[in-house]
C-alpha positions in Angstrom: 76.1 -65.3 -33.4 74.4 -62.5 -31.6 75.1 -58.9 -32.8 74.1 -55.6 -31.3 73.9 -52.4 -33.2 76.4 -49.8 -32.0 76.0 -46.1 -32.2 76.7 -45.4 -35.8 78.0 -42.6 -37.9 76.4 -40.1 -40.2 77.1 -39.3 -43.8 77.5 -36.0 -45.5 73.8 -36.1 -46.5 72.7 -37.2 -43.0 72.2 -40.9 -43.7 73.0 -43.4 -40.9 76.1 -45.6 -41.2 75.0 -48.7 -39.4 77.5 -50.8 -37.5 77.1 -54.1 -35.6 79.2 -55.8 -33.0 79.2 -59.3 -31.3 78.7 -59.2 -27.6 82.4 -60.0 -26.8 85.1 -57.9 -25.5 88.6 -58.5 -26.9 91.9 -56.7 -27.5 91.4 -57.1 -31.3 88.4 -57.5 -33.6 87.6 -59.0 -37.0 86.0 -56.3 -39.2 83.8 -57.0 -42.2 83.2 -53.9 -44.3 81.2 -53.3 -47.4 80.2 -50.4 -49.6 83.4 -48.3 -49.4 82.6 -47.6 -53.0 78.9 -46.9 -53.4 78.6 -48.4 -56.9 80.0 -51.8 -56.0 76.8 -53.5 -55.2 78.3 -57.0 -55.7 80.5 -56.7 -52.7 77.7 -55.2 -50.6 75.4 -58.1 -51.6 78.0 -60.8 -50.7 78.6 -59.2 -47.3 74.8 -59.0 -46.7 74.4 -62.7 -47.4 77.4 -63.6 -45.2 76.1 -61.4 -42.4 72.6 -62.9 -42.5 74.2 -66.4 -42.2 76.4 -65.3 -39.3 73.3 -64.0 -37.4 71.5 -67.3 -37.6 74.4 -69.8 -37.5 74.6 -70.6 -33.8 77.0 -73.5 -34.1 79.9 -71.1 -34.7 82.2 -70.2 -31.8 81.5 -66.5 -30.9 84.1 -64.2 -32.3 85.0 -60.6 -31.5 83.6 -59.1 -34.7 82.4 -55.8 -36.1 80.3 -55.5 -39.3 79.7 -52.3 -41.4 77.4 -53.4 -44.2 77.8 -50.1 -46.1 80.3 -47.4 -45.2 79.7 -45.0 -48.1 75.9 -44.8 -47.7 75.5 -41.7 -49.8 77.4 -43.2 -52.6 75.4 -46.4 -52.4 72.1 -44.4 -52.5 73.4 -42.4 -55.4 75.2 -45.3 -57.1 78.5 -43.5 -57.2 82.0 -44.8 -56.4 82.7 -41.6 -54.5 80.9 -40.0 -51.5 78.7 -36.9 -51.6 81.9 -34.7 -51.6 83.0 -36.6 -54.7 85.9 -38.2 -52.7 87.1 -41.7 -53.0 87.0 -43.0 -49.4 89.7 -45.6 -50.3 92.2 -42.8 -51.1 91.3 -40.5 -48.2 92.9 -42.3 -45.3 96.1 -40.9 -43.6 98.8 -43.2 -45.0 102.5 -42.3 -45.3 102.1 -42.2 -49.1 98.9 -40.0 -49.2 98.9 -37.5 -52.0 96.6 -35.1 -53.7 97.7 -36.4 -57.0 95.2 -38.6 -58.9 94.8 -39.7 -62.4 91.0 -39.7 -62.6 88.1 -38.0 -60.7 87.0 -41.4 -59.4 90.2 -41.5 -57.4 89.9 -38.1 -55.9 91.6 -38.3 -52.4 90.0 -35.2 -51.0 91.6 -31.9 -49.8 93.5 -33.6 -47.0 93.8 -37.0 -45.3 90.7 -38.0 -43.3 88.7 -35.1 -44.5 85.5 -37.2 -44.9 83.1 -37.9 -42.1 82.7 -41.6 -43.2 86.4 -42.2 -42.7 86.5 -40.1 -39.5 83.8 -42.4 -38.1 85.7 -45.5 -39.2 89.0 -44.5 -37.6 87.2 -43.6 -34.3 85.7 -47.1 -34.4 89.2 -48.6 -35.1 90.7 -46.7 -32.2 87.9 -47.9 -29.8 87.8 -51.5 -31.2 91.2 -52.2 -32.5 91.2 -54.3 -35.7 93.1 -57.6 -35.8 92.0 -58.3 -39.3 89.8 -56.6 -41.9 88.0 -58.1 -44.8 86.8 -55.3 -47.1 84.3 -56.4 -49.8 84.6 -54.6 -53.2 83.9 -55.1 -56.8 86.3 -55.2 -59.7 87.5 -58.6 -61.0 87.7 -61.8 -59.1 90.9 -61.3 -57.0 91.9 -61.6 -53.4 94.2 -58.7 -52.7 96.1 -59.0 -49.4 98.0 -56.5 -47.3 99.9 -57.6 -44.3 99.9 -61.1 -42.8 96.8 -62.7 -44.4 98.1 -64.5 -47.5 97.2 -67.7 -45.8 93.5 -66.6 -45.6 93.6 -65.6 -49.3 95.0 -69.0 -50.2 92.4 -70.8 -48.2 89.6 -68.9 -49.9 91.1 -69.2 -53.3 91.1 -72.9 -52.8 87.3 -72.7 -53.0 86.5 -69.8 -55.4 89.6 -70.1 -57.5 90.1 -66.3 -57.4 93.6 -64.8 -58.2 95.7 -63.9 -55.2 98.0 -60.9 -55.2 99.5 -58.4 -52.8 99.8 -55.8 -55.6 96.9 -54.9 -57.8 99.2 -53.3 -60.4 98.9 -49.6 -59.6 99.4 -47.3 -56.6 96.6 -46.9 -54.0 97.8 -44.1 -51.6 95.3 -43.4 -48.8 93.8 -46.9 -49.0 92.5 -49.0 -46.2 94.9 -51.8 -47.1 97.8 -49.5 -46.5 96.4 -47.6 -43.6 95.4 -50.5 -41.4 98.7 -52.2 -41.7 100.6 -49.0 -41.0 98.7 -47.8 -38.0 97.2 -50.9 -36.4 99.4 -53.7 -37.8 96.2 -55.3 -39.0 96.2 -57.3 -42.2 93.6 -56.4 -44.7 92.0 -58.8 -47.3 90.4 -56.8 -50.1 87.8 -59.3 -51.4 87.2 -58.2 -55.0 84.0 -59.7 -56.3 83.4 -60.1 -60.0 81.5 -57.3 -61.7 77.9 -58.1 -62.5 77.1 -58.6 -66.3 80.8 -58.2 -67.2 81.9 -61.4 -65.3 78.8 -62.9 -63.9 75.0 -62.9 -64.6 73.4 -62.5 -61.2 74.2 -61.3 -57.7 73.1 -64.7 -56.4 75.6 -66.4 -58.6 78.4 -64.3 -57.2 77.3 -65.2 -53.6 77.1 -68.9 -54.5 80.6 -69.0 -55.8 81.9 -67.5 -52.6 79.5 -69.0 -50.0 81.7 -72.1 -49.4 84.9 -70.2 -48.9 83.5 -67.6 -46.6 81.5 -70.0 -44.5 84.4 -72.3 -44.4 86.7 -69.5 -43.2 84.5 -69.0 -40.1 84.8 -72.6 -39.2 88.6 -72.6 -39.0 91.0 -71.3 -36.3 92.6 -68.9 -38.8 90.7 -65.9 -37.4 91.9 -66.5 -33.8 95.5 -66.5 -35.0 95.0 -63.0 -36.5 93.3 -61.7 -33.3 96.1 -62.6 -30.9 
């Protein structure tokens, strides 16, 4: 596929947030997002490998797609979950259940919904290029957490990588992308939780290899087009 770089955003510390789009206009787009949490290098790596493959695989049917390799660029450079304001970007989106309450500093939702420039940029992008489905790459334990109508995608991928499938990760996530995108855009979100390096797997390459078949296979089905109608 052919991707062009769009005008990106800027982080608190002035680093560029890069974003890429296929040269197709459509009412809805598939989003691939990495690095919402800056210390989750495993998810960033898997998306990087997938993106490199998408750019050179010319046998695929062109898709309306947007890729953000690393949203929380400051956190990634500093190796912190939170951004440079010490805010968890995945608790800062304007959901109906947003709250200032949080149990640990790592879940700090910020002073108000959408207070952070990274999320402000993301929502502007969503408003301009409406999401039809979002795959957000994270790191925790091997699990495919789905919000909205994408259980079928989770089941397809789990058939290859054998990851657990669940719509509930066991604790509240107010202000999360999974809740926000479903509420505002009616877009399903698959939170693709990669296993944590050293705790679950030995190398980043090993984590990519166990997911390569399911991710490449997904792009060779018609499942995406059904989500983008």
